[in-house]
C-alpha positions as CSV (number, residue, x, y, z in Angstrom):
1,M,0.0,0.0,0.0
2,K,1.3,3.4,-1.0
3,P,0.2,6.3,1.2
4,R,-1.7,9.1,-0.5
5,Q,0.2,12.4,-0.8
6,Y,-1.9,14.1,1.8
7,Q,-1.3,11.2,4.3
8,S,2.4,11.6,4.0
9,E,2.2,15.4,4.3
10,L,-0.1,15.3,7.3
11,A,1.9,12.6,8.9
12,K,4.9,14.9,9.0
13,K,2.8,17.5,10.6
14,G,1.4,15.0,13.1
15,A,4.9,13.8,14.0
16,S,6.0,17.4,14.6
17,V,3.1,18.0,17.0
18,L,3.7,14.6,18.8
19,K,7.4,15.3,19.3
20,K,6.6,18.8,20.8
21,E,3.4,18.1,22.7
22,M,3.5,14.3,23.3
23,V,-0.2,14.2,22.1
24,V,-1.7,14.7,18.7
25,Y,-5.4,14.3,17.6
26,L,-6.3,13.2,14.1
27,A,-9.8,14.5,13.8
28,W,-10.5,13.6,10.2
29,E,-13.8,12.7,8.7
30,E,-14.7,9.1,8.2
31,R,-13.0,7.0,5.5
32,T,-10.1,9.5,5.0
33,G,-7.2,7.3,6.0
34,K,-6.5,8.1,9.6
35,S,-5.1,4.6,10.4
36,L,-2.3,4.6,7.9
37,T,-1.5,8.2,8.8
38,G,-1.2,7.2,12.5
39,I,1.3,4.5,11.5
40,L,3.3,6.9,9.3
41,I,3.5,9.2,12.4
42,T,4.9,6.5,14.7
43,E,7.4,5.4,12.0
44,Q,8.8,9.0,12.1
45,V,9.2,9.4,15.9
46,D,11.5,7.9,18.5
47,V,9.2,5.0,19.6
48,H,9.6,1.3,19.1
49,N,6.7,-0.7,20.6
50,I,3.3,0.8,19.6
51,L,0.0,-0.3,21.1
52,V,-3.1,0.3,18.9
53,V,-6.3,0.1,20.9
54,T,-9.5,0.0,18.8
55,K,-13.0,-1.5,18.6
56,K,-13.5,-5.1,17.8
57,R,-14.9,-4.5,14.3
58,A,-11.8,-2.5,13.3
59,S,-9.1,-4.7,14.8
60,V,-8.9,-7.0,11.8
61,D,-8.5,-4.1,9.5
62,W,-5.7,-2.7,11.7
63,K,-3.9,-6.0,11.7
64,T,-4.2,-6.4,8.0
65,L,-2.9,-2.9,7.5
66,I,0.2,-3.6,9.7
67,L,0.9,-7.1,8.7
68,V,0.0,-7.1,5.0
69,D,-0.8,-3.8,3.4
70,Y,2.0,-1.6,4.7
71,Q,5.6,-2.6,5.5
72,V,6.2,-1.3,9.0
73,E,9.6,-1.1,10.7
74,K,8.5,-1.1,14.3
75,E,6.6,-3.4,16.6
76,Y,2.8,-3.0,16.8
77,T,0.3,-4.7,19.0
78,V,-3.4,-4.4,18.2
79,V,-6.0,-5.0,20.9
80,T,-9.6,-4.0,21.6
81,Y,-10.6,-1.7,24.4
82,G,-12.1,-4.7,26.2
83,M,-8.8,-6.6,26.1
84,A,-6.5,-3.7,27.3
85,S,-6.8,-4.7,31.0
86,K,-4.6,-7.8,30.3
87,L,-1.6,-5.8,29.1
88,N,1.5,-4.7,30.8
89,P,2.1,-1.0,30.4
90,K,5.9,-1.5,30.4
91,D,5.7,-3.3,27.1
92,Y,4.8,-0.2,25.1
93,D,6.2,3.2,24.5
94,C,3.5,4.8,22.4
95,I,-0.3,4.5,22.3
96,I,-2.7,4.9,19.4
97,L,-6.3,5.3,20.6
98,D,-8.7,4.7,17.7
99,E,-12.3,5.9,17.9
100,A,-11.3,7.7,21.1
101,H,-14.6,9.5,21.5
102,N,-16.5,6.2,22.0
103,Y,-14.6,4.7,24.9
104,I,-12.8,7.2,27.0
105,S,-14.8,10.4,26.8
106,S,-17.5,9.8,29.4
107,Y,-18.3,12.6,31.8
108,P,-18.6,13.8,34.6
109,K,-17.3,10.5,35.8
110,T,-14.9,8.1,34.1
111,S,-15.7,4.6,32.9
112,S,-13.9,1.4,33.9
113,T,-12.3,1.4,30.5
114,W,-10.9,4.8,31.1
115,V,-9.3,3.6,34.4
116,V,-7.5,0.8,32.5
117,M,-6.4,3.1,29.7
118,K,-5.0,5.6,32.3
119,K,-2.5,3.0,33.5
120,L,-1.5,2.1,30.0
121,C,-1.1,5.6,28.7
122,A,0.8,7.2,31.7
123,G,4.1,8.7,30.6
124,K,3.7,7.8,26.9
125,P,3.0,9.8,23.7
126,I,-0.6,9.3,22.5
127,I,-2.1,9.6,19.0
128,Y,-5.9,10.0,19.3
129,M,-8.2,9.3,16.3
130,S,-11.8,10.1,15.8
131,A,-14.1,11.6,13.2
132,T,-16.3,12.9,16.0
133,P,-14.1,13.8,18.9
134,H,-16.7,15.9,20.7
135,A,-20.0,15.2,19.0
136,Q,-22.0,15.7,22.2
137,G,-20.0,18.7,23.3
138,Y,-16.5,19.9,24.1
139,Q,-16.8,18.5,27.6
140,M,-16.0,15.1,26.0
141,L,-12.4,16.2,25.6
142,Y,-11.4,16.5,29.2
143,H,-11.1,12.8,30.1
144,Q,-9.7,11.9,26.6
145,F,-6.8,14.3,27.2
146,A,-6.6,13.4,30.9
147,L,-5.1,10.0,29.9
148,S,-2.0,11.9,28.9
149,T,0.7,13.0,31.4
150,W,0.9,16.1,29.2
151,S,-2.8,16.9,29.0
152,P,-3.3,20.6,28.4
153,W,-5.5,20.5,31.5
154,H,-3.1,18.5,33.7
155,N,-3.4,21.1,36.5
156,Y,-7.1,20.1,37.0
157,S,-7.3,17.1,39.3
158,N,-10.8,16.0,38.0
159,F,-13.6,16.9,35.7
160,Y,-15.5,18.9,38.3
161,N,-12.6,21.2,38.9
162,W,-12.1,21.6,35.2
163,F,-15.8,22.4,34.7
164,R,-15.7,25.3,37.1
165,T,-13.4,27.1,34.7
166,Y,-14.7,25.8,31.3
167,G,-18.3,24.8,31.9
168,I,-21.6,26.6,31.8
169,P,-23.5,25.2,34.7
170,Y,-27.3,24.7,34.8
171,T,-29.8,22.3,36.3
172,I,-32.9,20.4,35.2
173,L,-35.7,19.3,37.5
174,V,-35.9,15.5,37.9
175,H,-38.4,14.1,40.3
176,G,-38.7,17.4,42.1
177,K,-35.0,17.9,42.5
178,D,-32.6,20.2,40.7
179,V,-29.9,18.0,39.0
180,N,-26.6,19.5,37.8
181,Q,-25.9,19.2,34.1
182,Y,-22.4,19.2,32.5
183,D,-23.0,19.3,28.7
184,R,-22.6,23.0,28.1
185,C,-19.1,24.6,27.9
186,D,-17.3,27.7,26.8
187,E,-16.2,26.3,23.4
188,E,-14.0,29.2,22.5
189,L,-12.0,29.0,25.8
190,I,-11.6,25.2,25.3
191,R,-10.5,25.5,21.7
192,A,-7.8,28.0,22.7
193,C,-6.3,25.3,24.8
194,V,-6.4,22.4,22.4
195,D,-6.6,23.6,18.8
196,H,-2.8,23.2,18.4
197,L,-3.1,19.5,19.2
198,F,-5.7,18.8,16.5
199,I,-5.2,18.0,12.8
200,T,-8.7,18.3,11.4
201,K,-9.6,17.5,7.8
202,T,-12.9,17.0,5.9
203,R,-13.4,14.7,2.9
204,K,-14.0,17.7,0.7
205,E,-10.7,19.2,1.7
206,L,-8.9,16.0,0.9
207,G,-10.5,15.7,-2.6
208,F,-13.3,13.3,-2.1
209,K,-15.9,13.6,-4.9
210,F,-19.0,12.4,-3.2
211,E,-20.5,13.2,0.2
212,P,-23.1,11.1,2.0
213,K,-26.7,12.4,1.7
214,D,-29.6,11.4,3.9
215,K,-32.7,10.1,2.1
216,V,-35.7,9.9,4.3
217,H,-38.5,7.4,3.5
218,Y,-41.8,7.4,5.3
219,I,-43.3,4.0,5.8
220,D,-47.1,3.5,6.0
221,L,-48.0,1.2,8.8
222,T,-51.1,-1.0,8.5
223,E,-54.1,-0.1,10.6
224,Q,-53.4,-3.2,12.8
225,T,-49.9,-2.0,13.5
226,K,-51.1,1.5,14.3
227,L,-53.7,0.1,16.7
228,M,-51.0,-1.9,18.5
229,Y,-48.7,1.2,18.6
230,N,-51.4,3.5,19.9
231,T,-52.6,1.0,22.5
232,L,-49.1,0.6,23.9
233,L,-48.8,4.4,23.8
234,E,-52.0,5.0,25.8
235,D,-51.9,2.0,28.2
236,K,-48.2,1.2,28.5
237,V,-49.3,-2.4,28.1
238,L,-49.8,-4.5,25.0
239,K,-51.7,-7.8,25.5
240,S,-52.0,-8.9,21.9
241,T,-48.5,-10.5,21.9
242,P,-47.7,-14.1,23.2
243,Q,-46.8,-12.5,26.5
244,P,-47.9,-9.0,27.6
245,I,-45.5,-6.1,26.9
246,I,-45.2,-3.9,29.9
247,A,-43.5,-0.6,29.3
248,D,-43.0,0.4,32.9
249,T,-40.0,2.8,32.3
250,V,-39.5,5.5,29.8
251,M,-36.6,3.7,28.2
252,R,-38.6,0.5,27.8
253,F,-41.6,2.5,26.6
254,R,-39.7,4.2,23.8
255,S,-37.8,1.0,22.8
256,S,-41.0,-1.0,22.7
257,L,-42.6,1.5,20.4
258,H,-39.5,1.7,18.2
259,M,-39.3,-2.1,17.9
260,L,-43.0,-2.3,17.1
261,E,-42.5,-0.1,14.0
262,G,-40.1,-2.7,12.7
263,G,-42.3,-5.7,13.4
264,V,-40.6,-7.1,16.5
265,M,-41.0,-6.9,20.3
266,K,-39.2,-7.8,23.5
267,A,-40.9,-9.1,26.6
268,T,-39.6,-9.9,30.0
269,L,-41.2,-12.9,31.8
270,F,-40.4,-15.4,34.5
271,S,-41.4,-18.5,32.7
272,L,-41.5,-19.1,29.0
273,P,-44.6,-21.0,27.7
274,E,-43.5,-24.2,26.0
275,K,-45.6,-23.5,22.9
276,H,-43.7,-20.2,22.3
277,K,-40.2,-21.5,22.7
278,C,-39.8,-22.2,19.0
279,L,-40.9,-18.6,18.1
280,V,-38.4,-16.6,20.0
281,K,-34.8,-16.2,20.8
282,V,-34.1,-16.4,24.6
283,N,-31.5,-14.9,26.8
284,K,-31.4,-16.6,30.2
285,E,-30.2,-14.9,33.3
286,T,-30.2,-16.1,36.9
287,I,-31.4,-13.5,39.3
288,E,-31.7,-14.5,43.0
289,D,-32.3,-18.1,41.9
290,V,-35.2,-17.1,39.7
291,C,-35.0,-17.7,36.0
292,M,-35.9,-14.6,34.0
293,Y,-36.2,-14.7,30.2
294,H,-36.0,-12.0,27.6
295,A,-38.2,-13.2,24.7
296,Y,-37.8,-11.6,21.3
297,Y,-41.0,-11.8,19.3
298,V,-41.0,-11.6,15.5
299,L,-44.4,-10.1,14.8
300,P,-46.4,-10.5,11.6
301,N,-46.2,-6.9,10.4
302,T,-43.6,-6.5,7.6
303,E,-44.1,-2.9,6.4
304,K,-40.4,-2.0,6.5
305,V,-39.3,-5.3,5.0
306,L,-41.7,-5.1,2.1
307,Y,-40.7,-1.4,1.4
308,I,-37.0,-2.5,1.2
309,K,-37.8,-5.4,-1.2
310,Q,-40.0,-3.2,-3.4
311,H,-37.4,-0.3,-3.7
312,W,-34.0,-2.0,-3.5
313,G,-34.6,-5.8,-3.6
314,D,-32.6,-8.5,-1.9
315,K,-29.2,-8.0,-3.5
316,S,-25.5,-8.2,-2.5
317,S,-25.2,-4.5,-3.2
318,V,-27.5,-3.7,-0.3
319,V,-26.6,-3.2,3.3
320,I,-29.3,-3.1,5.9
321,M,-28.5,-1.8,9.4
322,Y,-30.8,-2.5,12.4
323,N,-30.7,-1.4,16.0
324,F,-32.6,-4.1,18.0
325,I,-31.6,-7.8,18.3
326,P,-35.0,-9.2,17.1
327,E,-34.9,-7.0,14.0
328,G,-31.7,-8.9,13.0
329,I,-33.6,-12.1,13.4
330,K,-36.5,-10.8,11.2
331,L,-34.3,-9.4,8.5
332,R,-32.1,-12.5,8.2
333,E,-35.2,-14.5,7.7
334,A,-36.4,-12.1,5.0
335,F,-33.2,-11.4,3.1
336,K,-30.7,-14.0,1.8
337,H,-28.3,-11.8,-0.3
338,A,-28.3,-8.4,1.4
339,T,-25.8,-7.7,4.1
340,I,-27.5,-7.5,7.5
341,V,-25.5,-5.8,10.3
342,Q,-26.2,-4.2,13.7
343,A,-26.3,-0.4,13.4
344,T,-24.3,0.3,16.6
345,S,-21.6,-2.3,16.2
346,Y,-21.0,-1.5,12.6
347,A,-21.4,2.3,12.9
348,E,-17.6,2.7,12.9
349,G,-14.5,1.1,11.5
350,V,-16.1,-0.8,8.6
351,D,-15.9,-0.2,4.9
352,Y,-18.9,-0.4,2.6
353,T,-17.6,1.6,-0.3
354,D,-18.4,-1.2,-2.7
355,K,-22.0,-1.3,-1.7
356,E,-24.6,0.6,-3.7
357,H,-27.3,1.1,-1.0
358,L,-27.1,1.6,2.7
359,I,-30.5,1.3,4.4
360,V,-31.0,2.2,8.1
361,Y,-33.9,0.0,9.2
362,S,-33.7,1.6,12.7
363,Q,-31.1,3.6,14.5
364,D,-29.7,4.0,18.0
365,Y,-29.9,7.3,19.9
366,S,-26.3,8.6,19.5
367,T,-25.6,11.6,17.3
368,A,-21.9,10.5,17.1
369,R,-22.8,7.1,15.7
370,H,-25.3,8.6,13.3
371,T,-22.5,10.8,11.9
372,Q,-20.1,7.8,11.7
373,R,-22.7,5.4,10.3
374,R,-23.7,7.5,7.3
375,A,-20.1,7.6,6.0
376,R,-19.5,3.9,5.7
377,Q,-19.7,4.1,1.8
378,A,-17.5,7.1,1.5
379,G,-14.2,6.5,-0.3
380,K,-11.7,8.5,-2.2
381,D,-12.2,6.4,-5.3
382,R,-16.0,6.2,-5.0
383,Q,-17.6,6.7,-8.5
384,S,-21.3,7.0,-7.6
385,E,-23.5,9.1,-5.3
386,I,-23.8,8.1,-1.7
387,N,-27.3,8.0,-0.4
388,V,-28.1,6.7,3.1
389,H,-31.7,5.7,3.4
390,F,-33.6,6.1,6.7
391,L,-36.9,4.3,7.1
392,L,-39.2,6.4,9.3
393,V,-42.8,6.4,10.4
394,K,-44.5,9.8,10.3
395,K,-45.1,11.1,13.9
396,G,-43.6,7.8,15.1
397,I,-40.7,7.4,17.5
398,S,-38.3,6.7,14.5
399,E,-39.0,10.2,13.2
400,Q,-38.4,11.6,16.7
401,V,-35.0,9.8,16.9
402,Y,-34.0,11.0,13.4
403,Q,-35.0,14.6,14.1
404,T,-33.1,14.6,17.3
405,V,-29.8,13.0,16.3
406,A,-29.6,13.9,12.6
407,V,-31.2,17.4,12.5
408,N,-30.8,18.8,16.0
409,K,-27.4,17.0,16.6
410,Q,-28.4,15.8,20.1
411,N,-28.6,12.4,21.7
412,Y,-32.1,11.0,21.9
413,V,-32.6,10.7,25.7
414,D,-35.7,10.1,27.8
415,S,-36.4,13.8,28.1
416,R,-36.7,14.0,24.2
417,F,-39.4,11.4,24.1
418,T,-42.9,12.7,23.4
419,R,-46.2,10.8,23.2
420,V,-47.8,11.2,19.8
421,K,-50.5,8.9,18.5
422,L,-50.3,7.6,14.9
């Protein structure tokens, strides 16, 4: 593999930043070649044993890049974030953190993954990579940089102290109590501290011909499906499934409505009737010696499935992304040639530039993953338009999710959910 000219040029710039600051952040848009550029950087600086930490879906591509596609001169180890706890920090002298926004940016408190990465990263130069380093706000940067001994905010002992300087405090009322929020910051003040650490590039700047475009398709549900949807909306209980669906929390409420649009449902029960065992996929958990089952029902309504077949067919050029487990079961039964993948797991680090159509059957509630997901077909050598198709129900929860994460650029959380009858 021969690096593109812009990769070689930007790698020199990245190496210069890393030598001076001990951190550099490659914040390029999706499919622009960050991985190879990261390797080119490490090949130019005084390090010898490089640890690449990435997500599971991208680890194979990293290993192929290092072992097959590009002839490296140094030692590289590729692991997932979930496997990092088994490593000895002394074995590495440089860290590459791929998809950094997704694993180490939680706030105001850190995750268990962050604690593991803190031990691995201490005292080592770090190359961060992400197309969406702060999709939910600049507050996401504090803990990412806090992994580095040379963080621009190393004088702040924790997020709360940092927020007193850079945050814009406010509260919301939850169950009668004012709860502090930490998602608003002084962006200009933060950028003044970190802009010199970022190398930011768009596909357009790097000469990509085609940009992803959203294509919204509104699906007409049958009257029977609308009746089930509205019954669940009003009563929070649906009795017309093999086992009653009880939406006793906001999260379960919105998830149940969302699944119903796609012709599936999830129930929680304490015993699974024998006659239904062949109809469902079961996850079994032991809770205080009581067997509880999660039953995934594949319902008869097929509005979205039929729409896909009528407009795009069942072809190898089609990728269909789903959000909920039972949707995958339904889609794999209906399609034999199209590629069926989970929309969260495959939102990042996968390449579908050879696919003609990307169809989002249902999406999760993250604006960062929305941005990442819609770029899976983008490629420098792409010769056709990139249209990402979203299947929505007018006034349904799928439209609420899309409007929130795609249009308003916010995560779809419980407070965004509104009750609207179809």
